[in-house]
DOSE-56350 format. One line per 3 residues: their letters; for each residue z, x, y of C-alpha. Coordinates in pm, whole numbers. Layout:
<pts>
A	Z/X/Y; ...
</pts>
This chain:
<pts>
SFA	575/1395/-1237; 259/1466/-1042; 446/1405/-716
NFT	699/1675/-799; 419/1906/-910; 256/1877/-567
RKI	592/1945/-400; 631/2267/-596; 292/2388/-474
YNL	373/2275/-120; 698/2475/-121; 550/2799/-260
NRD	529/2934/93; 694/2721/359; 558/2936/641
AKY	193/2906/542; -37/2656/711; -223/2610/384
IGF	-209/2729/23; -488/2795/-224; -472/2746/-599
YAT	-689/2658/-895; -696/2318/-1066; -838/2427/-1401
TKP	-1142/2622/-1277; -1186/2454/-939; -1042/2610/-621
VIM	-826/2372/-417; -685/2421/-68; -361/2236/10
LRD	-320/2186/385; 48/2205/489; 46/2216/867
PEV	16/1877/1044; -203/2018/1321; -440/2176/1070
IKN	-453/1846/882; -535/1661/1203; -810/1907/1294
VII	-969/1891/950; -937/1524/857; -974/1357/1197
KNF	-1145/1590/1444; -1385/1731/1185; -1427/1420/974
DSF	-1802/1474/941; -1731/1787/736; -1481/1609/511
TNN	-1616/1257/480; -1593/1198/107; -1310/1147/-137
SVF	-1296/1355/-451; -1371/1095/-718; -1425/1162/-1086
VDV	-1599/855/-1226; -1911/797/-1428; -2193/760/-1177
NDY	-2359/522/-1422; -2060/289/-1397; -2174/86/-1098
ILS	-1847/-100/-1044; -1625/208/-1026; -1868/441/-852
QNL	-1984/188/-590; -1653/52/-463; -1540/164/-118
FGL	-1310/440/-246; -1583/600/-455; -1872/560/-213
QNT	-1996/852/-7; -2167/929/322; -2406/662/457
KWR	-2337/410/180; -1962/434/245; -2010/374/620
HVK	-2239/81/546; -1995/-96/314; -1696/-19/535
NLL	-1873/-182/828; -1938/-490/614; -1577/-518/501
SPF	-1397/-430/826; -1419/-786/971; -1202/-902/681
FTF	-907/-699/805; -896/-765/1177; -584/-887/1359
SKM	-739/-1231/1401; -805/-1257/1027; -447/-1149/952
KIM	-314/-1416/1183; -505/-1679/987; -375/-1536/660
FSL	-16/-1542/784; 26/-1916/741; -127/-1904/393
MSK	91/-1612/287; 397/-1787/428; 327/-2094/219
YAA	323/-1890/-101; 618/-1668/-7; 833/-1963/102
DFA	762/-2143/-225; 855/-1836/-429; 1175/-1786/-228
KLM	1270/-2153/-247; 1223/-2156/-622; 1443/-1848/-665
STL	1713/-1979/-433; 1752/-2290/-650; 1783/-2114/-986
SAD	2077/-2221/-1199; 2351/-1966/-1266; 2228/-1896/-1619
KSD	1880/-1814/-1488; 1971/-1626/-1170; 1900/-1281/-1317
VNM	1534/-1233/-1228; 1270/-977/-1319; 1160/-892/-966
KDI	855/-701/-1082; 721/-1019/-1239; 798/-1223/-926
FDR	625/-978/-694; 331/-941/-933; 278/-1317/-924
YTN	306/-1343/-547; 69/-1051/-493; -177/-1194/-742
DVI	-180/-1533/-575; -223/-1403/-221; -503/-1162/-310
ALY	-682/-1425/-518; -650/-1668/-229; -791/-1411/11
LRN	-1087/-1336/-212; -1174/-1697/-294; -1044/-1872/16
EDR	-912/-2147/-206; -559/-2263/-293; -593/-2280/-670
FYS	-448/-1968/-831; -76/-2042/-822; 93/-1831/-1088
IRD	448/-1927/-990; 365/-2277/-1117; 103/-2178/-1373
PTN	184/-1843/-1542; -135/-1865/-1748; -386/-1873/-1462
KFY	-676/-1635/-1521; -635/-1409/-1220; -271/-1337/-1305
VCG	-330/-1282/-1676; -621/-1055/-1589; -402/-850/-1356
KDI	-118/-816/-1606; -318/-745/-1922; -596/-562/-1754
TYV	-886/-406/-1932; -1189/-295/-1740; -1425/-534/-1919
SAI	-1196/-836/-1881; -1152/-765/-1512; -1524/-762/-1444
LII	-1579/-1079/-1647; -1309/-1266/-1455; -1439/-1153/-1117
KQH	-1800/-1234/-1201; -1700/-1582/-1321; -1565/-1657/-974
ILR	-1782/-1434/-758; -2017/-1704/-634; -1737/-1864/-435
LDM	-1586/-1551/-288; -1540/-1566/87; -1626/-1196/84
IQL	-1975/-1272/-50; -2068/-1493/242; -1969/-1230/493
MLD	-2166/-960/315; -2468/-1184/268; -2458/-1283/633
NRG	-2481/-916/725; -2736/-808/470; -3030/-851/705
KEG	-2859/-632/963; -2731/-361/732; -2967/-362/436
RIQ	-2992/-530/100; -2668/-612/-83; -2667/-652/-460
LDD	-2429/-881/-648; -2279/-578/-824; -2198/-427/-483
IVA	-1982/-727/-407; -1823/-726/-753; -1735/-359/-702
QAY	-1557/-428/-372; -1374/-732/-511; -1260/-529/-811
AFY	-1127/-248/-592; -955/-480/-345; -783/-687/-612
FAG	-660/-414/-840; -574/-161/-570; -363/-420/-389
FET	-215/-589/-694; -12/-305/-843; 68/-101/-533
SSS	185/-385/-305; 397/-535/-580; 554/-197/-656
VMF	637/-135/-291; 809/-474/-266; 1041/-423/-559
FIT	1109/-63/-450; 1224/-207/-116; 1447/-466/-285
YQI	1589/-190/-504; 1685/4/-190; 1820/-308/-22
VAN	2054/-376/-314; 2157/-10/-335; 2233/-11/39
PSV	2423/-335/117; 2447/-258/489; 2067/-266/508
QIK	2054/-613/354; 2319/-737/597; 2124/-607/898
LRQ	1802/-760/770; 1961/-1102/720; 2113/-1090/1067
EID	1778/-1009/1225; 1600/-1281/1026; 1870/-1538/1104
ELL	1846/-1465/1475; 1471/-1519/1467; 1503/-1845/1275
DES	1770/-1963/1515; 1552/-1887/1817; 1243/-2046/1662
DGN	1420/-2351/1518; 1327/-2238/1168; 954/-2209/1240
ATY	872/-1838/1252; 529/-1749/1389; 300/-1457/1315
EAV	394/-1291/1644; 767/-1343/1588; 774/-1200/1236
NKL	579/-895/1351; 848/-830/1614; 1124/-790/1353
KYL	1194/-425/1428; 1450/-359/1157; 1238/-520/885
DAV	947/-310/1005; 1165/3/990; 1278/-79/635
IKE	917/-112/519; 813/210/693; 1101/402/540
ALR	1023/268/193; 659/368/233; 770/716/337
LFS	985/762/27; 741/581/-201; 417/740/-92
QSV	101/856/-263; 125/1214/-394; -191/1351/-233
TER	-514/1242/-78; -823/1450/-145; -1141/1531/42
VCG	-1452/1725/-55; -1593/1972/195; -1940/1858/299
KAY	-2028/2164/506; -1857/2499/555; -1549/2491/778
KLS	-1342/2787/901; -963/2759/900; -744/2969/1127
PAL	-522/3221/941; -263/3068/711; -5/3325/824
PGE	22/3558/1125; -173/3879/1070; -393/3736/797
KSF	-766/3663/811; -923/3325/867; -1050/3136/563
TIN	-1374/2945/517; -1373/2628/310; -1713/2624/147
KGM	-1921/2317/71; -1801/2146/-246; -1445/2279/-231
IIW	-1162/2027/-255; -875/1998/-9; -544/1827/-74
IPL	-329/1655/187; 22/1649/30; 146/1314/162
YAI	451/1289/-63; 564/1646/0; 534/1614/378
HHD	719/1282/374; 1002/1457/187; 1011/1772/399
KKY	1339/1828/584; 1139/2002/858; 1008/1662/962
YDN	1271/1421/830; 1645/1471/846; 1795/1420/497
PEE	1453/1323/359; 1578/1188/24; 1805/938/199
FRP	1688/581/256; 1757/545/628; 1543/285/810
ERF	1710/371/1141; 1491/680/1164; 1201/447/1248
LNN	1366/246/1522; 1220/298/1867; 1537/439/2020
NQD	1579/702/1748; 1457/1055/1817; 1366/1092/1449
NNY	1098/824/1486; 786/978/1333; 580/666/1267
GSS	228/716/1389; 280/1090/1419; 83/1361/1246
FYF	338/1375/964; 365/1008/873; 67/865/687
SFG	172/606/433; -182/465/404; -366/794/430
LGS	-521/919/752; -842/932/947; -1144/710/894
RMC	-1078/701/520; -739/541/574; -678/239/350
IGR	-893/-43/490; -653/-308/360; -336/-166/518
RFS	-283/-456/760; -324/-705/479; -82/-518/252
LLM	183/-472/522; 166/-838/621; 190/-952/260
IKV	502/-737/207; 663/-839/535; 611/-1212/483
MLF	755/-1208/132; 1066/-1011/233; 1118/-1238/533
HLL	1125/-1557/327; 1315/-1403/36; 1600/-1272/253
ARC	1607/-1588/464; 1692/-1793/156; 1848/-1553/-94
ELK	2108/-1284/-134; 2008/-1001/-367; 2266/-841/-596
QCA	2279/-606/-888; 2328/-755/-1231; 2403/-624/-1580
KTL	2031/-562/-1634; 1984/-367/-1311; 1881/-11/-1390
SIK	1737/276/-1192; 1363/252/-1142; 1162/463/-1384
FSE	829/577/-1251; 517/672/-1438; 464/1046/-1481
KNL	114/1013/-1335; 200/818/-1021; 479/638/-837
LTK	422/305/-1009; 705/168/-1216; 687/155/-1594
DRF	950/-109/-1661; 1089/-440/-1551; 1336/-448/-1264
WLN	1613/-707/-1270; 1827/-842/-985; 2065/-1132/-947
IQH	1943/-1390/-696; 2198/-1604/-513; 2131/-1898/-283
RND	2236/-1821/73; 2476/-2084/197; 2359/-2102/555
KYN	2189/-2345/787; 1846/-2186/761; 1774/-2316/413
RD	1646/-2638/561; 1435/-2797/294
</pts>
């Protein structure tokens, strides 16, 4: 896989602060040392502002979404979109997410015995679809758990580029995102309809597959590690007991063990690399003692090996082990927020939708584990990932059992 390929490069010289190699005919510098990464990506962001993106510049939708934009245009669009992902906006979204997640969990907890083996990938795809569609349109209409044929879900599952754009454009005039961007157009400059379509496309399809995949990867680990599921249920039950079954945004965000489980899953299940293009020459200190410094010239590409660092025993004890305890506050191996934990990237180019994605995952797991017990079934197999990325290729089946406890109140 590409992730393992990047690890091989990363491990070529474990003492070096960075490694150079050629990707076809292009020189690439892989930064290995966390302090070097911090200096380059954060402290010298102006020299490494842009992502390395290979798309047709004539394709407006792909080249003009936030990930593909560069320099001033990127800053402009980021400023327009940032108000959508504030803490206050997430607090509003919490109640809407909870409604969807609770309905999904309730439906699964009442399945008959002959239907209790569930394709979790399909469930999480539907939930993710509904929440993102709700966020984009600010309307409670796309409900794929009740209507498997709704257009947003079908579009997400059987995606072609053309069909995606057609679906988004059909509904674009009622996007909540449009109003915000139009309200700001006099302050920031003219906004075209295609600009908004490009951002909606990126937000929907970036969040749809990745968030869903993270959720079923977490449930896979929960089932494979029964003690983790027990601890999660205990923490959730205590919260529901204290809140009389009415968990608030603040309360759910204080679930430390659930938070640690998500962080650990994101560490294991992370993006292979993030790339930047050098905008102006930058001198690196020597990669090894006694060697010369190295200048990254304009146009050269640098790689930040997220997956390799997250699986490096130098930073994480037994890195291949799923151990949420490493992210609890009283654990000395707590690296969250450090220079060697970056599940959503790092610096100003960090994923703008990270709060939204984390909240969506946390809310679903909270309601699912409050109502259900997850078990392996005859169809449960190891997850098979795509060779190109860490997205799953197949269905993932679990057995869902109703939890016989006082918290299933309705």
